[in-house]
C-alpha positions as CSV (number, residue, x, y, z in Angstrom):
1,M,116.8,-61.3,108.0
2,K,118.9,-58.3,107.4
3,K,116.9,-55.0,109.2
4,E,116.7,-53.1,106.2
5,D,117.3,-49.1,107.4
6,L,114.3,-46.8,107.4
7,K,114.1,-43.9,106.3
8,L,111.2,-40.2,105.5
9,L,107.9,-41.6,103.4
10,D,108.4,-44.9,104.1
11,T,105.3,-47.9,103.8
12,V,105.8,-49.9,107.1
13,A,103.6,-51.8,109.4
14,V,104.1,-52.3,113.4
15,L,105.0,-55.1,114.6
16,K,103.2,-55.2,117.9
17,D,99.1,-54.4,118.8
18,V,99.6,-50.8,120.3
19,P,96.0,-51.3,122.1
20,E,96.0,-47.5,123.3
21,K,96.6,-46.1,119.9
22,K,94.6,-48.2,118.7
23,V,96.7,-49.5,116.9
24,V,97.0,-53.2,115.5
25,F,99.8,-56.1,114.9
26,G,100.5,-55.7,111.2
27,Q,98.7,-51.9,110.0
28,V,100.2,-50.3,107.9
29,G,101.8,-46.5,108.7
30,T,104.6,-44.0,107.1
31,I,107.0,-42.8,108.5
32,V,106.9,-39.0,109.1
33,E,109.8,-37.9,110.3
34,K,112.6,-39.9,112.3
35,L,113.4,-39.0,115.8
36,A,116.6,-40.4,117.0
37,D,118.9,-43.3,115.7
38,G,116.3,-46.0,116.0
39,V,113.2,-44.6,116.6
40,F,110.0,-43.3,113.9
41,E,107.4,-41.2,113.8
42,V,105.1,-43.2,112.2
43,E,101.3,-42.3,111.0
44,F,98.6,-44.5,111.3
45,A,95.5,-43.6,108.5
46,D,92.5,-45.5,107.5
47,K,91.1,-46.1,103.5
48,F,90.2,-42.5,103.8
49,G,93.6,-41.3,104.4
50,E,91.9,-40.4,108.6
51,T,94.7,-40.3,110.5
52,I,94.2,-43.3,112.7
53,A,97.3,-41.9,115.4
54,E,100.7,-40.8,115.2
55,F,103.4,-41.7,117.4
56,A,106.9,-42.2,117.8
57,V,108.3,-46.1,117.3
58,S,111.2,-48.0,117.1
59,Q,112.9,-49.8,114.3
60,Q,112.3,-52.6,115.6
61,D,109.1,-53.0,116.0
62,L,108.6,-52.0,112.1
63,M,109.4,-53.5,108.9
64,R,109.4,-51.5,105.5
65,L,106.2,-53.2,103.1
66,H,107.5,-52.8,99.3
67,Y,105.7,-52.5,96.2
68,E,108.1,-54.3,93.8
69,M,110.4,-56.3,93.8
70,E,113.8,-54.4,95.1
71,F,116.9,-56.4,94.6
72,T,120.4,-55.0,95.5
73,E,124.5,-55.9,95.6
């Protein structure tokens, strides 16, 4: 599986539980800042848009989500 380049405002899912932040595997968040190569600040919100947590996450613990099919050649 190809690891995609993540960027600001991408919608992502976290690939591990982070109980101290009240975030669980598969929870959806938004990249709000690139902190370093392969490290992003991700905001996790509830269904009302209220922030649950915001913290640094390694790219290896994120998966970009797609709303539409995207093809690149």
